[in-house]
N, C-alpha and C positions, 0 to 999 in steps of 0.2 A: 504494500500500500504506500503510495507517495505521500510524503509529509507536506502539509499545507504551508508550514513556515519555510520550508526549503523552496517550495514553489514561489513563494513571495520573494525570496532572495533572487531566484532566477529571473523573475519579472523585473525586478529593480536593475539587475545586471543588463537586461535587454534595453532598458531606458537610459542607463547612466554610462555604460561602456567599459568601466573599469571596476575591479574588485575593491580598490581603495575608495572609490566614490560611493559604492554600496555600503562599505563598512562605516564611512563617515556619516552617511545619511541615517543609518539604522543603529548607530552606536554599538557596532561590533568592532573587533579587531580584524584586519585583513586576513590573518591566518584562520580565524574562526569562520569567516565567510567562505574561504577556499575549502576548508574542511567540510562544511555543510554542503557545498555544491558538489564536492567529491562523493559524499554519501548519496546525494540525489542521483548522480550518474550511476552509481552502483545499484540503486533502487530501480532506475530506468532500464539498466542492462545494456546501455550503449552510450557512446560519447555524446555529450550535450554541448561541449565547449571546445573551441579551437583558440590557441594562444597565438597572437600576432604582435610580437614585440611586447610592449607593456600593456596592450589592450587585450581583451578577450572577446572573441566573436562566437556567436551561437551557431551550432551546426543546424542543418535543416530540421533534425529531430528536436533540437533545443528550441528553435523558433516555433515549431508546432506545439511543443509542450507549453510554451508561454501563452499561446492562444487558449489552450485548455485551462491554464492557470487563471487567466482573466475571467473566464466563465465561472470557474469554481469560486473565486474570490467574490464575484458579484452575487452568486447564490448565497454565500455566507453572509453578505451584507443584508440580503433579503431576509434570511433567517433571523438575524439579529433584530431587524425591524419588526418582524412578526412577534418575537419574544417581548420586545419593548412594548408593543401594542397590547399584549396580553397582561402585562403588569399594570397594577392600578396606580395611576399618577406618574408624572415624569419626575425623575430625580437623577442627581449625579452631574458630572461635568459635561459641558458641551464646549469644545474647543473651536473657537471662531477666528478665522483669519480675515483681516480687512485692511484696505489701503487707507492712507491718512484722511483724505477728504470725506470718504464714506464714514470713517470712524468718528469724525467730528459732526457731520451733518445729518446722518441717518441712523447709525447704530445705537446711539444713546436712547433715542425715543423707542426704538425696537426693544431694547433691553428692559425699559420700564414696563412696556406692555407685556413682555414675556414674564416678568416677575409677578405681575398681577395674576396672570392666568396659570402660571406654573411655578409657584414659590419654591418647590423642591428642586428645581433645575438650577444648576450653577454654571452660567455662561462665563467663559474665560476668553477674553479678546486678546489676540496677539497681532500687532501691526505687521503685515506681511506684504511684500511686493508681489503683484500678480504673477510675475515671472517665476516666483519660487513656490507658488501655491500647489501646482500639480505634484511635485515631489513630496511636499509636506502632507498632502492628503493621502497619497499612496503609502507613505511611510507610517501613517497613523498619528502624526503629530498634530493634525487638525481634523475636525469632523466635518466642517463646512466652512466655506470662504467666499468672500466677494472678489470677483475678478473683473477686469475691464479689458476692452479692446478698442482700437481706433480704426477709422476708415483706412489709414495707411499701414496699420499694424493689426491685421485681422487675427482673431484667436484661432490657434491651431487645435485640431481635435486631439485630446489627450486620452490615450487608452486607459480604461479603468475609471474614468471620471464622467460625470453627467453634469450639464449646466442647464439652468432655467433662467429666462430673461427677467430682469428687474426694471431697468429704466435706461433711457438714453439722455444725454445732456449736450448742450451746445458747446462749441469751442470758440475762443476769442483770441485775436491778436492783441496783446497788451503792449502799448508803446508810450513813451513819455508824451504828455500833453504839450501843446505848443507853449513855448516860453520856459519849459523846464531847462535848467542849466545843463549845458553839455550836449544838447540835441535840439534840432529845430522842431521836433514833434510833428503832429498831424492835426488838421482841422477837424472839428466835430465836437461832440459833447464829452468833455473830460469826465472820467470816472463812472460813466453810465454806459451800459451796453447799447450799441446802436443797431440799426437794421442789418440784416445779413448782407455781406458783401457780394455783389453780383459776379465778380471775378476774383475768386480766392487766390489764384496764381498771381494776378496783378498786385494784389494787396501784399502778398509775401515778397514778390520780386522787388517791390519798392524799398525793401530793407535788405537787399542782397549785399549791400556794403556796410550794413550796420552790425555792431556787435550783438550777439545773441546770448540769451540765458536759457539753458536747457537743464533737464534732469541729468543725473549721473549716468554714464555709459552702462549698458547692460539692462536698463529699465525700459519698459514699454513707452514711457513718456519721452524718454530721450530719442528712441527710434522714431516715434511719431513726428517730432519736430524736424529731425534730419530728413526723413522721407518726404514730408510735406514740402519742405524747401527744395529738395532735389526734384520733386515733381514739377515745381515751379521754375526749374532751370538753373538752380545754383545750390551750392553746399554752404550751410551757415557757418560763419566765423564765430565760434563759441568762445565767449569770454568767461562766463561764470557757469558753474554746474551746481545746481541746487535742487533738492527734491521737494522741499516744502513750498507750496504755492504762495503763502503769505509773504515769505521771504523773497520769492521771485518778484512779486508785485512791488515790494519795498525797493528792490534793486531797480526795477523799471522806473519807479517814481523818482529815484535818485539819478536818473539819466544814464544808467549803466548798460542799457541795451533793451532789446525787445524780446518777447517770449510768446509762446502759444500756451494758453491756459484753459482748463475746462470750467464749465459753469459753476460747479461746486467750489472751485478754487477762487472765485471772485465774489463770494458772498460777504456780507458785512457792509459797513458804511462806504459809500462811494468816495474814492480818492480823486480829488480834482487834478492831481499830478499825473494820472494815468488815463490814457484814452483807450477804449475797448472797441474793437471792430469784430462783429460776429462773422465767423467763417462758415462755409458750407459743411465742412467736416463735423463729425460727431464722435463722442466717446460713449460706448455702450457697456453697461454693467450687468453681469450675470451672477447668479448664485451657483457655486460649484460644490460638489460632494462626490463621494465614491459611488460608482455605479451599483445600483441595488439598494441604495440608502434613501431613495426618494420617499418611501413610505415610512421611514423611521419617524416616530412621533416627535422627537426632539428637533430633527432636521425640518420636518414639515411645520412645526410650531414656530421655529425661528424664521423660516421663509415667509409665513403668513404675517408675523410681526414686522418684518422688514418691508413688505409690500404696503402695509398700513402706514408705515412711517415715511414713505417716499413723498417728498413735497409735491403739491399739486402741479407745479410748473414743470416737474419732471415726469410725472405719472403718465402723461399723454404720449410720451415718446418711448416706446418699449425697446428693450435691447433685443439683439438677435441671438438666439440660442446657438 
């Protein structure tokens, strides 16, 4: 009989590529991972791995076994959901991953509603970049998470995970308002979002020679800005790399550059030093969890609380699953 824990290791190896990466993600030593995979090969009765330098490649038999592992792990999630449904009342930890703007604007209200309906449930929020969510969910470090995707950075399908749409939000070019020291700025209504720009590429191209403020490399937000600018015909000259949008807007107000920011990143009192131009592109937010866990009462309850907490100006624009 094949061991489910070893099947999980094989699946992670298929996703991460090296035994060291699997060991780090699952808090094992590399030698322990190698040993367990060796036992799995003996259980299977044929080679599952081929070593190519420092990396390990799955044989055709190993790849086929990973497909079976995905199905087995999904059924186990369904079984766990059925057992949770049979128990009276929700209780225990619910580990939630969320990115900063959602953590601030939507998650707190959802947690208040969740506490009223299910006082025995213990939600635990961990700020997690969407790029890291898939591994965290598959490793069991998270139970559910908010993830986002941009028009220029679509979400890739992640094996073993399921997503449900939550909301979509507008995107804005933030630039110093006219008269801000160090930059000529642009005409319009400072600090208040304007009408959608009819030609997004032209709006971005107008700042081909400007310094840009982006998120840190490796994040979806950074990729979004770079790809949007490249689609407009230029590569942005990045001066600052900042992940927190309030800080990004403060730098824009100081005349340090321009940036692309989402709707939830520009909430709060209007800053007359910043001019916002609405772009055609959008950011879409989904709820992600392990495949088979959709019917888990805790996951379903958190999803319902999140949807109820989405601000009305976002609720009409649904994300794409």
